[in-house]
N, C-alpha and C positions, 0 to 999 in steps of 0.2 A: 052534300049540298055544295053546289058551285057558287063561289062568292068572291067578289073583289071588294077590298076595304081600303079607302084612301085615308091618309093622315098627313099631318104636317102643316095644315092651313092655320091661319091666324091673322092678327092685325100687325102691320109692319109699316114703317115710315117710307116715304118715297126714297128710292135709292137703295133700299134694304134688300135683304135676300131671304128666301124661304126654300126649303126642299120638301117637296110632296113625295110621298110614297104610296104605292099601289101594291098591296100584298094580296095574293091569291090563295084560296084554300078550295080543296076538292078537285082541283085540276092543275096541270102543269102548264106554266106560261110559255115554256120553250117553243111550243108549236103554234103560238098565236102572235098575231100582230097586236101591238098595244097602241091605243090612241089616248091622248090627253085632250079633253074638251073643256070648254068653259061656257058658262052662261051668266050673263049680267042681267039684273032686273029689266024687264021690257025689251030684251034683245033675244035673238035666236042663238041657240047653241052653236058654237064654232069651234073648229079644230085649233088646237095650239101646236100639237106636235105628235108624231107618231113614230114607232119603230117596228121594223119587220122582224120575223123570226131570225133572219140572218144578219140582223143589225143595221139594216138601211134606215136612214133617218130622214125625216121631213119636218119642216118647221113653217109655221105661219110667218108672213113677212113682218108682222108686227112684233115678233118675239125673236126673230134671228139675231144672234150675237148676244142676246141676254139670257135665253133659256137654253137648257141642255137636258135631253132625255137619255136615259141609260137604263140597262137591264142587268140584273143579277140573277141569273137562272138558278144558281145554288141556293139563293134565298127566296126564289119564286116571287120576285118583287121587281117592280119597275119604278124608276125615280124620275122626278122632274125638278131639276135645280133651276131656280128662278132668281136672277140677279138683276140689279138696277131696276127694281120694280117701280112702276108708275101707277098713278091712281087709275088710269084706264085699264090696268090689269085686275082690278076689283071684280070679282065674280065667284060663283060657285064652280069649282074644278072637279071634273069627273074623269076617271079612267075607265077604259072599255077594252074588251079583248074580242078579237075576231079571228076565225079560223080562215085566214086568207093565204094565198100563195107565199111561200117562205121568203121570197125576195121583195114582197110587196106590203105596204101599209097604205091605209086609205084615210082621207080627210072627210069621208062621208059617214056620219054617224049610223046610217042605216046599214052599213056593212059590219057592224059590231053586234055580237050576240049578248055579251055579258057586260054589265055596268055596275059600277060601285055607286054608293049613296051620295057621294060628293063631299067636298070639304071647302068651307068658305076661306077665301082669301080677300082680305081687305087692306088696301094701300092708302093710307091716310096720315096726315100730320096732326 
C-alpha cells in the first residue's frame, strides 16, 4: 500500500519552530517530486515548498527565508523545517508526491498523485 504520513505538527508560539516530516511507505521517494501544501480554514490549498528528485527547491514568497525543505532518501523521508513561525502560518499541512521530471517540482496540487492525511500546525500565543 502506497502511503505518505506527516508528523511533527502542533501548537507553537509566534517566533517558534517546528519540523514536519513526511515518511513514505510502499514506494521510494527518490524518484518523486515532493510538495508541501497547506490549507487554512476557509482558504484554498496553497503550495508552501517543493523539492524535485534532483534536489531543486522552490518556496512560496510568504515562507522564503523562514522555511527549509529537505529530503533524506536513505530514510525515505522529506522534511519541512519551519522557523520564525507566524499566526498566519496556521493551517493543516500536507505532503504530496508526484512522478514529475527529475529536475522539476510543481506548485500545482493537481500534479501530485499521492497525499498524506495532513498535520495541524497552530501558531498562537
